[in-house]
C-alpha positions in Angstrom: 22.8 100.8 23.0 21.3 103.5 19.5 19.0 105.3 22.1 21.2 108.5 22.4 21.5 108.8 18.8 17.6 109.1 18.2 15.7 112.4 18.9 12.7 114.7 17.2 13.4 115.9 13.9 16.1 113.0 12.5 15.9 112.5 9.0 14.8 109.3 7.9 14.9 107.2 4.8 12.2 104.4 4.2 13.2 102.2 1.3 9.8 100.9 -0.6 12.0 99.0 -3.1 15.4 98.8 -4.7 15.2 102.1 -6.6 12.7 104.0 -4.7 13.2 106.1 -1.2 11.1 108.3 0.6 12.6 110.8 3.3 11.1 112.2 6.2 11.6 113.0 10.1 11.3 111.4 13.1 8.4 113.3 15.2 7.2 111.3 18.1 9.6 109.0 20.0 8.0 107.0 23.0 9.5 107.3 26.6 9.1 103.1 27.2 11.6 100.9 26.0 10.1 97.5 25.4 12.6 93.6 24.6 15.3 96.6 24.2 13.2 97.8 21.4 12.7 101.9 20.9 9.1 103.0 19.4 8.9 105.9 17.5 6.2 107.7 14.6 7.6 109.4 11.3 6.2 111.8 9.5 7.2 111.7 5.3 7.8 114.5 2.9 5.7 112.6 0.7 3.1 111.1 2.3 0.7 110.1 -0.9 3.0 108.7 -2.7 1.6 106.1 -4.8 3.4 103.0 -3.7 2.2 103.9 -0.1 -0.6 101.0 1.2 -1.5 100.0 4.3 0.1 97.8 6.5 3.3 97.7 3.6 6.1 96.5 5.4 9.7 98.9 4.6 13.0 99.2 5.7 13.2 102.4 7.9 17.0 104.2 8.1 17.3 106.5 10.7 19.9 108.8 9.6 22.6 109.6 12.5 25.2 111.2 10.6 26.0 113.2 7.5 29.0 114.2 6.1 29.1 116.7 2.6 31.4 115.7 -0.3 32.4 112.4 1.4 34.8 109.7 -0.7 32.3 106.7 -0.7 32.4 103.1 -2.1 29.8 100.3 -2.5 29.5 98.4 0.7 30.3 94.7 0.4 31.7 91.4 1.2 35.1 93.1 1.3 34.3 95.6 4.0 35.0 94.1 7.5 34.1 97.3 9.8 37.3 97.9 10.9 39.3 101.4 10.6 41.9 100.7 8.3 42.0 98.0 6.3 43.8 96.2 3.1 42.1 96.3 -0.3 42.8 95.7 -3.6 42.6 98.7 -6.1 42.5 98.5 -9.5 45.2 99.9 -12.0 45.4 99.4 -15.4 45.8 95.5 -15.6 46.6 94.7 -11.9 45.2 94.9 -8.8 47.3 96.7 -6.5 47.0 96.2 -2.9 46.4 99.7 -0.4 45.7 100.1 2.7 42.7 102.6 2.9 41.3 104.6 6.1 37.0 103.7 6.4 34.8 105.9 8.2 31.2 105.9 9.0 29.2 103.1 7.1 25.7 102.1 6.2 24.3 98.8 4.3 25.0 100.7 1.1 28.2 102.5 1.3 31.5 102.9 3.4 33.1 106.2 3.7 37.2 106.2 2.8 39.1 108.7 5.1 42.2 108.4 3.3 43.7 106.2 1.1 41.7 106.1 -2.1 40.9 109.1 -4.4 37.2 109.8 -6.2 36.9 107.3 -9.1 39.6 104.9 -8.4 38.1 100.9 -9.0 38.2 98.9 -5.5 37.5 95.6 -5.7 34.4 95.4 -3.1 34.3 90.9 -3.1 35.7 88.9 -0.5 39.5 88.8 -1.4 41.0 87.0 2.0 42.0 84.2 0.0 44.3 86.7 -1.9 45.5 88.6 1.2 48.8 87.0 0.9 49.4 88.6 -2.5 50.6 92.6 -3.1 49.3 92.7 -6.5 47.7 90.6 -9.0 47.6 90.7 -12.9 43.7 90.5 -14.3 43.0 88.4 -17.2 40.6 88.7 -19.9 39.6 92.2 -18.6 
């Protein structure tokens, strides 16, 4: 399904732990597909990082798209994967429901296309129990 997005030279990110990511590039893609899996080799920009060791299991992400100056918010239970969705935005001591258009996403972040300004606070928890409300009051903030 994603084979067309993979090519030599694509950037990759490897997450070693919560605080350490290493960059690199795809350098060789196997022409065969086995069990619906594509195998490829990657070269790290920093191949001698002190946290690297043989047989280390890591999360590897292939960067398939990138946008400069995109407005991003942390991904969380609130995000359902759609293009448009209502979210709650913090305004003083209230949560105001607002429709927001989303773009691309990954495990960590969601791109905001329209409906939010940089710096606004958004509730990223699951607020499905409060969908029928347009406005909520925040207590003990």
